[in-house]
C-alpha positions in Angstrom: 45.2 -118.2 15.6 48.6 -119.2 16.5 48.9 -120.2 19.9 52.3 -119.1 20.7 52.2 -119.0 24.3 53.2 -121.0 27.1 51.9 -121.3 30.8 52.6 -122.9 33.9 50.0 -125.1 35.3 50.2 -124.6 39.0 47.7 -127.0 40.2 47.7 -129.7 37.6 48.2 -132.5 40.2 44.9 -131.6 41.7 42.9 -130.3 39.2 43.2 -132.7 36.3 44.2 -136.3 35.8 46.4 -137.0 32.7 43.3 -138.7 31.2 41.0 -135.7 31.4 43.9 -133.5 30.0 44.0 -135.6 27.1 40.4 -135.6 26.8 40.5 -131.7 26.6 43.3 -131.5 24.1 41.6 -134.2 21.6 38.2 -132.4 22.4 35.6 -132.2 19.3 32.8 -129.8 18.5 29.9 -130.7 21.0 27.6 -127.9 21.5 29.0 -125.1 19.0 31.0 -123.2 21.6 34.6 -123.0 21.8 37.2 -121.9 24.7 40.8 -120.7 24.0 40.6 -122.0 20.5 39.5 -125.7 21.7 35.9 -126.6 21.0 33.9 -127.2 23.8 32.6 -130.7 24.5 29.1 -131.8 24.9 28.5 -133.8 28.2 30.0 -137.0 26.9 32.1 -135.5 24.3 35.8 -136.3 24.4 35.8 -138.5 27.4 38.6 -141.1 27.6 37.4 -144.6 26.9 39.1 -145.7 30.1 37.3 -143.0 31.9 33.9 -143.8 33.6 31.1 -142.0 31.7 29.9 -139.2 34.5 26.1 -138.5 34.7 24.9 -136.4 32.1 24.3 -132.6 33.3 21.4 -130.3 32.1 22.4 -127.5 29.5 22.1 -124.7 32.6 24.7 -126.6 34.6 26.9 -127.0 32.1 26.7 -123.6 30.8 27.3 -122.3 34.7 30.2 -124.9 34.8 32.1 -123.2 31.7 31.3 -119.8 32.8 33.7 -120.4 36.1 36.1 -122.8 35.0 38.7 -121.0 36.5 37.3 -120.5 39.8 38.3 -124.4 40.1 41.9 -123.2 41.0 42.6 -121.9 44.3 45.2 -119.4 43.4 42.9 -117.7 40.9 40.1 -118.0 43.6 42.2 -115.9 46.1 43.6 -113.6 43.2 39.8 -113.0 42.2 38.2 -112.2 45.5 40.8 -109.9 46.8 40.9 -108.1 43.9 37.1 -107.9 43.8 37.0 -106.4 47.4 39.9 -104.1 46.8 38.4 -102.6 43.6 34.9 -102.0 45.5 37.1 -99.6 48.0 38.7 -98.1 44.8 35.6 -97.4 43.2 34.1 -95.8 46.1 37.2 -93.5 46.4 36.8 -92.4 42.9 33.3 -91.4 43.1 34.0 -89.4 46.2 37.3 -87.7 44.6 35.4 -86.6 41.5 32.6 -85.0 44.1 35.4 -83.4 46.3 36.9 -81.9 43.3 33.7 -80.4 41.9 33.0 -78.9 45.3 36.4 -77.3 45.6 36.7 -76.1 42.2 33.2 -76.0 40.8 35.1 -76.4 37.3 34.9 -79.1 34.5 38.3 -78.1 33.6 39.9 -79.2 37.2 38.0 -82.6 36.8 39.9 -83.0 33.7 43.2 -81.9 35.2 42.8 -84.5 38.3 41.9 -87.3 35.8 44.9 -86.5 33.8 47.0 -86.4 37.2 45.8 -89.6 38.3 46.3 -91.4 34.8 49.3 -89.7 33.3 51.8 -92.1 34.9 50.3 -94.5 32.7 52.1 -93.1 29.6 55.5 -93.6 31.2 55.4 -95.9 34.1 53.2 -98.6 32.6 56.0 -99.5 30.2 58.6 -99.8 32.7 56.3 -101.7 34.6 56.0 -104.1 31.5 59.8 -104.6 31.7 59.9 -105.2 35.5 57.3 -107.7 35.5 59.3 -109.7 33.1 62.3 -109.8 35.1 61.0 -110.0 39.0 58.5 -112.1 40.9 55.2 -110.5 39.8 53.6 -111.0 42.9 56.2 -109.1 44.9 55.7 -106.1 42.8 52.0 -106.2 43.1 52.0 -106.5 47.0 54.4 -103.3 47.1 52.4 -101.2 44.9 49.0 -102.4 46.5 50.6 -101.1 50.1 51.6 -98.1 48.6 48.2 -97.3 47.2 46.8 -98.1 50.6 48.8 -95.4 52.4 48.0 -93.1 49.7 44.2 -93.5 50.5 44.7 -93.1 54.2 46.5 -89.9 53.9 43.8 -88.4 51.7 41.4 -89.6 54.2 43.0 -88.1 57.0 43.3 -84.8 55.3 39.8 -84.5 54.3 38.7 -85.8 57.6 40.6 -82.6 59.0 39.2 -80.3 56.4 42.9 -79.3 55.6 42.6 -80.8 51.9 42.8 -78.5 48.8 43.3 -79.2 45.1 47.4 -79.3 45.2 47.3 -82.3 47.3 44.2 -84.0 45.6 46.5 -83.6 42.4 49.8 -84.8 44.3 48.3 -87.9 45.7 46.3 -88.8 42.6 49.6 -88.5 40.7 51.2 -90.7 43.2 48.3 -93.2 43.5 48.7 -93.3 39.4 52.4 -94.1 39.6 51.9 -97.0 41.7 48.9 -98.3 39.8 50.9 -98.1 36.4 53.7 -100.3 37.7 50.9 -102.6 39.2 48.8 -102.8 35.9 51.4 -105.6 33.7 52.0 -107.7 36.6 48.4 -107.7 37.2 47.5 -108.8 33.7 50.7 -111.2 33.2 50.3 -113.1 36.4 47.1 -114.4 35.4 48.3 -117.1 32.8 50.5 -118.2 36.0 47.5 -119.2 38.1 45.5 -121.2 35.7 45.8 -123.9 32.9 45.9 -122.7 29.3 42.4 -124.2 28.8 40.9 -122.0 31.5 42.8 -118.5 30.4 40.1 -117.1 28.5 37.7 -117.7 31.2 39.7 -116.4 34.0 40.4 -113.1 31.7 36.6 -112.7 31.5 36.0 -113.8 35.2 38.7 -110.9 36.2 36.9 -108.1 34.1 33.7 -109.6 35.7 34.8 -109.0 39.3 36.3 -105.5 38.2 32.8 -104.5 36.6 30.9 -105.9 39.6 32.9 -103.7 41.6 32.0 -100.6 39.1 28.6 -101.3 40.2 29.0 -102.3 43.9 31.6 -99.3 44.6 30.0 -96.5 43.0 26.6 -97.2 44.8 28.1 -97.6 48.2 29.9 -94.6 47.6 27.0 -92.6 46.5 25.3 -93.7 49.5 28.2 -93.3 51.8 28.9 -89.8 50.8 25.6 -88.7 51.9 25.6 -90.3 55.2 29.6 -90.0 56.4 30.9 -87.6 54.0 33.8 -88.0 51.4 36.6 -89.0 54.0 34.6 -92.1 55.0 35.2 -93.3 51.2 38.6 -92.7 51.0 39.2 -94.4 54.6 37.1 -97.6 53.7 39.4 -97.7 50.4 42.6 -97.8 52.2 40.9 -100.9 54.6 40.1 -102.7 51.1 43.8 -103.1 50.2 44.3 -105.3 53.1 41.9 -107.9 50.9 44.4 -108.2 48.1 47.5 -107.9 50.2 46.2 -111.1 52.1 45.0 -113.1 49.0 48.6 -112.4 47.3 50.5 -113.5 50.5 48.4 -116.8 50.6 49.1 -117.8 47.1 51.3 -120.6 46.1 52.4 -121.2 42.6 55.7 -121.9 40.7 57.0 -118.1 39.7 57.6 -117.9 36.1 61.5 -118.4 34.7 63.4 -115.4 35.4 64.3 -113.4 31.9 67.4 -111.7 32.6 69.9 -111.6 29.6 71.7 -108.6 31.1 70.0 -106.1 28.8 69.3 -102.8 30.2 65.8 -101.6 30.9 65.3 -99.3 27.9 66.9 -102.1 25.4 64.4 -104.5 26.8 61.5 -102.0 26.3 62.5 -101.6 22.6 62.6 -105.1 22.4 59.0 -105.1 23.4 58.3 -102.4 20.9 59.8 -103.9 17.9 57.9 -106.9 18.9 54.7 -105.6 19.0 55.1 -103.5 15.5 56.3 -106.7 14.1 52.8 -108.3 14.7 50.6 -106.1 12.9 47.3 -107.9 13.9 48.4 -107.2 17.4 49.4 -103.4 17.0 45.9 -102.9 15.4 44.1 -104.3 18.1 46.2 -102.0 20.6 45.5 -98.9 18.2 41.6 -99.5 18.4 41.9 -99.6 22.1 44.1 -96.3 22.5 41.5 -94.7 20.2 38.6 -95.7 22.7 40.6 -94.9 25.4 41.9 -90.9 24.4 38.5 -90.3 22.6 35.8 -92.1 24.3 36.8 -93.1 28.0 37.3 -89.9 29.3 33.5 -89.0 29.3 33.8 -91.2 32.8 35.6 -88.4 34.5 32.6 -85.7 33.7 29.9 -87.8 35.3 30.0 -85.7 38.3 29.5 -82.7 36.1 26.5 -84.4 34.3 25.0 -85.6 37.4 25.1 -82.4 39.2 24.7 -79.5 36.3 23.3 -81.3 33.7 20.7 -84.0 34.6 20.4 -82.6 38.2 20.3 -86.0 40.5 23.0 -85.2 42.9 25.3 -87.8 44.7 23.0 -90.7 44.8 22.3 -90.2 41.0 26.1 -89.9 40.2 26.4 -93.3 42.1 23.7 -94.8 39.8 25.2 -93.2 36.6 28.8 -95.2 37.5 27.0 -98.1 38.5 24.8 -98.5 35.3 28.4 -98.4 33.5 29.6 -101.2 35.9 26.6 -103.1 35.6 26.6 -103.1 31.6 30.7 -103.9 31.5 29.7 -106.8 34.0 26.9 -108.6 31.8 29.7 -107.8 29.0 32.2 -109.5 31.0 29.8 -112.4 31.7 29.2 -112.4 27.9 32.8 -113.0 27.0 32.8 -115.9 29.8 30.1 -117.5 28.6 30.8 -117.5 24.9 34.1 -118.4 25.1 36.0 -118.1 21.7 34.6 -115.7 19.4 34.7 -116.3 15.4 35.9 -113.5 13.0 37.3 -111.5 16.5 38.5 -108.4 14.2 35.1 -107.7 13.1 33.6 -108.4 16.7 36.1 -105.9 18.0 35.7 -103.3 15.8 31.9 -103.7 16.0 31.5 -103.5 19.6 33.9 -100.3 19.8 31.6 -98.6 17.5 28.7 -99.4 19.6 30.6 -97.7 22.7 31.6 -94.8 20.8 28.1 -94.0 19.4 26.3 -94.5 23.2 28.7 -92.1 24.4 27.7 -89.7 21.9 24.1 -90.1 22.7 24.7 -89.8 26.3 26.4 -86.5 25.7 23.1 -85.1 24.6 20.8 -86.9 26.8 18.9 -84.8 29.1 16.8 -87.6 30.6 18.0 -89.4 33.6 16.4 -93.0 32.7 17.7 -92.6 29.1 21.2 -91.4 30.4 21.2 -94.9 32.8 20.3 -96.8 29.5 23.1 -95.4 27.7 25.5 -96.1 30.6 24.7 -99.6 30.6 25.3 -99.8 26.7 28.3 -98.1 26.5 29.7 -100.5 29.6 28.5 -103.5 27.9 30.0 -102.9 24.7 33.4 -101.2 25.9 34.0 -104.4 28.1 33.2 -106.7 25.0 35.8 -105.1 23.0 38.6 -104.6 25.7 38.3 -108.3 27.2 38.4 -109.4 23.8 41.4 -107.8 22.9 43.0 -108.8 26.1 42.1 -112.4 25.6 43.8 -112.1 22.1 47.1 -110.5 23.3 47.5 -112.9 26.0 47.4 -116.0 23.6 49.2 -114.3 20.7 52.2 -112.8 22.7 55.4 -115.1 23.7 55.5 -115.7 27.3 59.0 -113.8 27.5 57.3 -111.0 25.7 54.0 -111.0 27.6 54.7 -108.4 30.4 55.7 -106.1 27.6 52.9 -106.6 25.4 50.3 -106.3 28.4 52.1 -103.1 29.6 51.6 -101.6 25.8 47.9 -102.7 26.0 47.5 -101.4 29.3 49.1 -97.7 28.4 46.7 -97.7 25.6 43.8 -98.4 27.4 44.8 -96.6 30.8 47.3 -94.5 29.5 45.8 -92.5 26.8 42.7 -91.7 29.2 44.4 -88.9 30.8 45.3 -87.3 27.6 41.7 -87.2 26.6 40.4 -86.0 29.8 43.0 -83.1 29.5 41.6 -82.6 26.2 38.1 -82.6 26.9 38.4 -80.7 30.0 40.2 -77.9 27.7 37.6 -78.1 24.9 34.9 -78.0 27.5 35.6 -74.4 28.3 35.3 -73.4 24.5 32.2 -75.6 23.5 31.0 -77.0 27.0 31.5 -80.7 28.3 29.0 -82.5 26.2 29.6 -81.4 22.8 33.5 -81.7 23.6 32.9 -85.4 24.5 30.4 -86.0 21.5 33.1 -84.5 19.0 35.7 -86.5 20.6 34.0 -89.6 20.3 32.8 -88.9 16.8 36.4 -88.7 15.7 37.5 -91.9 17.2 34.4 -93.6 15.6 35.3 -92.4 12.1 38.9 -93.3 12.5 37.7 -96.7 13.9 35.6 -97.7 10.9 38.3 -96.6 8.4 41.1 -98.7 10.2 38.8 -101.7 9.8 37.9 -101.1 6.1 41.5 -100.2 5.3 43.6 -102.8 7.3 43.5 -106.3 6.2 45.0 -107.6 9.7 41.6 -106.6 11.3 39.2 -107.7 8.6 40.9 -111.1 8.7 41.7 -111.9 12.0 40.0 -114.8 13.4 
């Protein structure tokens, strides 16, 4: 794989001596596992001759060190912890918002509409956010968007607490939150290479995915019980408080900012440059296409979990929290797998295989009427989805040039997050004709067929290593 990415090492002086850096760059295969395209070493492999030989560690200690190598860097630890706490609150709000919409409307259609409103901005504003991320300080942009989302959460909490909330207010606040999130996403992705050395980038991406999906386990579980105890307004208020964690973390980070990339071109011109760059890299384009297929036809099933929990499986609020937590737990294990394995060989086939497993598990979930089986399928869906998208994320970060990374990641974020609302709207409309489970299964089956077709017809995927 061509490594065309140059990153800043903010803590090189404290994290690695020149001898250790030389040892990492001249590593040879020791235990058969590779990280970031460099073969991982055994306990003594690649140690510089002038360095004292460290005591040999047991295999379990080596595996744990490899899985958490990015957390050695202070900036990434702050970033990881702040986002973890904030994401717990976000998932608490998501589970409460879906339940509130269902109580107010009693309609699968409105679940799809609110899902569209919250994610539709990803179709437009994420691309603009990618251009902004390549021109301004990414931390400053993150702090502004996170503060905006905090305000929106508190407003929704107040409206719900005083029992004056209606569907139009939910739609408006969901849309406003989606705009802030879409501007936030490219900078969030593009900032990571500035927080860790290049050799730890794949691990950092995997750990970032792990914290997000741990929050998907903890947040809905807490949210389900919090709704039963305090009502949905409490979930919205706790989400507002959770944004303080990431704001404090961002304020405490210290790192050399990326060089400014302002050549006088307009925003639309820079966006056009990003599209031309992506379409000129056929392997990257195919990866983004696979993520887009899974997003528009597979991921929208998550918006209908309140309907499955209440009307199909009959398990109520706590059951909804468990269903969402099961998906998050599977995704967490998927992220841990990526962190543990490091580099994956034949990654085109790897991405396609796990994308196929994800779509197949969604189809089976749609027809399940047994709660235990539904939980198991949620685990499989979460696990396979993260193996797919985390691998694509890592590949794009490595393959893209530094001056294009913000725009490339904005296109990835648009494919992963921006296409989902279109799928939610389609599924919500089809649910009125053929029921929600059948609509979701049909959409996932279509994506599964197209994914396999692309793999066998496009050499860029089959040959991608």
